C-alpha positions, 0 to 999 in steps of 0.5 A: 500500500503506497502512502504518499502523505501521512498526517498524524494528529497529536493535539488539537493544535499540532501534527506530525507529517511525512511524505514517502516514495513507492519504496516506503522511504521518507522523503520529507517530514516534520514533528509537532507543527501546525497543520497549515505548515503541512505541504499540500499535494494532489494526493489524498493523505492518510490521517492518524488520530489519537486512539484516546478519542476512539473506542475499538470493540466488536459485535456478533450480529447474525446477518450477512446484509451490510445495511442491516448490520450497520443499522443494528450495531448502535443498538447492540452496543448501546449498553456499553456506551455512556454517550447517546448513540445518536451523537456517535459515528460507527465504522465497521471492519472485516468480520473475524470468526463471526465477530464484526470489528467496530470503531466508535467516535463522537460525531463532533470529534470526527467532524472537527478533524474533517473541518480542520483538514478541509480548511488546510486544503486536504481531502482525506480518503482514510482516517484511522486511530493511531493504534491500528498503525503500529506493528501487528503480528498474529496471536501477539500483542504490541505495546508502543510507548509514545510520550505519556500515552501507550498504544496497545494493539491486541488484534488486526482491528483491535486495541486501545490507548492508555496513560502509562500509569494505568497500562498494567491495570488495563492489560490485566483487564484485557487478558481476561478476554484473550491472551497473547503468545507474547508481547512485543515492546516498542520504544519503552522508556525505562527498565521499570516499564519492562519489569511491570510488563513481566508481571503479566507472565507473558514473554516479551520481545523488544524491537525497533519499529515505527508508526507505519509498520501496521499500515503497510501490512494490514487492511485498516478500519477506516472511520470515513464510512457512511455519510462521511465517505469521500465522494468521487465527483468526477466519476459521478459526472461521467455517469450522470446521463446513464444514472438519469436514464436509469432513474427515469425508467425505474420511475415509469416502471414503479408508476405502472405497478402502483396504478395496477395494484392501487385498488387492492392497496387501498383496501388493504390500507383501510383494513390495516388502519382498523386493526391498528386503531383497535391496538392503539385504543388498547395500548395508547403509548404504543409507537411501532405496530407490526403485528397487533395481535402478537404485540397485544399478547406480548404486552399483556405478558409484559404487564404481568411480569413488570411488578416482579421485575421492579421488585428484583431491581429495587431489591438489588439496588438496596443491596449495593447502595451501602457499597456505593455510598462508602466510596468518596466523591463517587458520581453515578452518571447513568443506571440501566436495567435490561435483560436481568442485568444492571449496568452502572456508569460511574465516575470515581477518583481512581482505580483503587476505588474501582477495585474496592467496589469489586471486592465489596460486591464479591463479599456480598456474593454479587456477580459483578463484571467490569465492562470498561474502565478509562482514565480521563482528566484525573478521574476514572470512568467505568462501566460495571455490570451486575447479573440479577439472575445470579444474585437471585440464585444465591 
């Protein structure tokens, strides 16, 4: 893959850039300069943005239809995200063993990068989180130290960025889901960095590498998808007549079919309206109606079960409240209760408070799982999930 121009954002003000020949040798480069000092060209640059602004995860959706997958992903991940899905952009990668890699970024964040690039005269074709640019080897993890942030690549389209002080804690969480054969270490700062990594119990391999090695080998998870996908205006102009004729023919054919079945459609519409009206009168708060009879049966069952569900939820909250109250400066950002699981989105002082919560809930025989934990602005944001079913069985 030839990359004529690479631009890597470090902060909101400064970038690093480099130009390359077809043998992947650097022609010109600069580090930590304003974006307007990067030379423009006819090539579309490849853009790297900080992985601290992107969440890399995966989902399993039983469909091969890309359009249906894209529609389902935001709601499949909704419980794992603090922000509302309407404010987020989702990009998908190539499925691996049935799992679909997904990159999640705030729309305002991505649009800010695009606006700045456009103002500087650039039209990028690819934007990826910088963790997916570092070296990747199958069954191994790569840890690259960059200033006060560490990039950790755990898969072809998976990884995360974390502050140096929280690296070992995040790696310990990661190995509960999968384990590498060895950990490749790049640009470590001190021998203490290696000593800390050795506590994980995996072989270490120290090498020299640069930020491009992962791009050269792998297919990337491009954030520019859907409404942010670059448009090829030249191709559109070339085919405009063919497209226009196709639209006209399609319009005539559809109009003919509509006229032929108009009477039948009107009768079906009247019948559907009558059925829908009965359902709406019974359940005034209903919004989407697909099969009124089935939906009415489901709603009646749900009403009978609602009282029991509420009792279980309130009983569990009462059980965990003393533990939460014992943590100083704890802030509850959001609580959700779905499918017999309570999801707590908390803001804590530090990771020690998170560990204390986990220990105290374990003592209460409460099945608790830490879904995520990130350090931002000297505070820790975490997502804790409690299984109601397991509590009731104990």
